[in-house]
C-alpha positions in Angstrom: 4.6 14.4 -4.4 4.6 17.9 -5.8 2.4 18.4 -8.8 4.1 18.6 -12.2 3.0 19.1 -15.8 3.4 15.4 -16.4 1.2 14.5 -13.4 -1.5 16.8 -14.7 -1.2 15.3 -18.2 -1.8 11.8 -16.7 -4.6 13.1 -14.5 -6.3 14.5 -17.6 -6.0 11.2 -19.4 -7.5 9.4 -16.3 -10.3 11.9 -16.2 -11.0 11.4 -19.9 -11.2 7.6 -19.4 -13.5 8.2 -16.4 -15.8 10.4 -18.5 -15.7 8.0 -21.5 -16.9 5.3 -19.1 -19.7 7.5 -17.8 -18.1 7.9 -14.3 -17.5 11.6 -14.5 -14.5 13.8 -14.2 -11.5 13.0 -11.9 -10.1 16.0 -10.0 -7.1 16.8 -7.9 -6.6 16.3 -4.2 -4.4 18.5 -2.1 -1.0 16.7 -1.6 -1.3 17.2 2.1 -4.5 15.2 2.1 -3.2 12.3 0.0 -0.6 10.7 2.2 2.6 9.3 0.7 2.3 6.9 -2.2 5.3 5.0 -3.5 5.4 7.3 -6.6 6.4 10.2 -4.4 9.9 8.8 -4.0 10.6 9.0 -7.7 8.2 11.7 -8.8 11.2 14.0 -9.6 12.3 11.5 -12.2 9.0 10.3 -13.7 5.4 11.4 -13.9 2.9 9.4 -12.1 -0.5 9.2 -10.3 -1.3 8.1 -6.8 -4.6 7.1 -5.5 -5.9 4.7 -8.2 -6.8 2.0 -5.6 -9.7 1.4 -3.4 -12.0 4.0 -1.9 -12.5 3.8 1.9 -11.7 5.4 5.2 -8.8 5.2 7.7 -6.1 4.2 5.2 -3.3 2.0 6.6 -4.6 2.3 10.1 -6.6 0.3 12.6 -10.2 0.4 11.6 -9.4 0.9 7.9 -12.4 0.1 5.7 -12.8 -0.4 1.9 -15.9 0.5 -0.1 -16.1 -2.8 -2.1 -18.9 -1.4 -4.3 -16.4 1.0 -5.8 -13.9 -1.7 -7.0 -15.6 -2.5 -10.3 -15.5 1.2 -11.4 -12.0 1.8 -10.2 -10.7 -1.4 -11.8 -12.3 -0.6 -15.2 -11.0 3.0 -15.0 -7.4 1.9 -14.2 -7.4 -0.9 -16.8 -8.6 1.4 -19.6 -6.0 4.1 -18.6 -3.2 1.5 -18.7 -4.5 0.1 -22.0 -4.4 3.6 -23.6 -1.0 4.6 -22.1 0.5 1.3 -23.5 -0.6 2.3 -27.0 0.8 5.8 -27.0 
């Protein structure tokens, strides 16, 4: 997914939510290091974010692991972002 102004606007909103919750800023990750999220197939039509899910290692491969301790923070952050976006 190539970066767009709309993607950056959503990222800024996610980062603000993260800061408001005391979790710190959210930055960008090089597209080559992210893999291919479903949004990549329609990113030329609509702005989106990828990577709101679980933290871990070895995504979608044998030996994949998930950092379960990160789930409460990630869930809160995504829920508040969705709440704010729904009210715009």
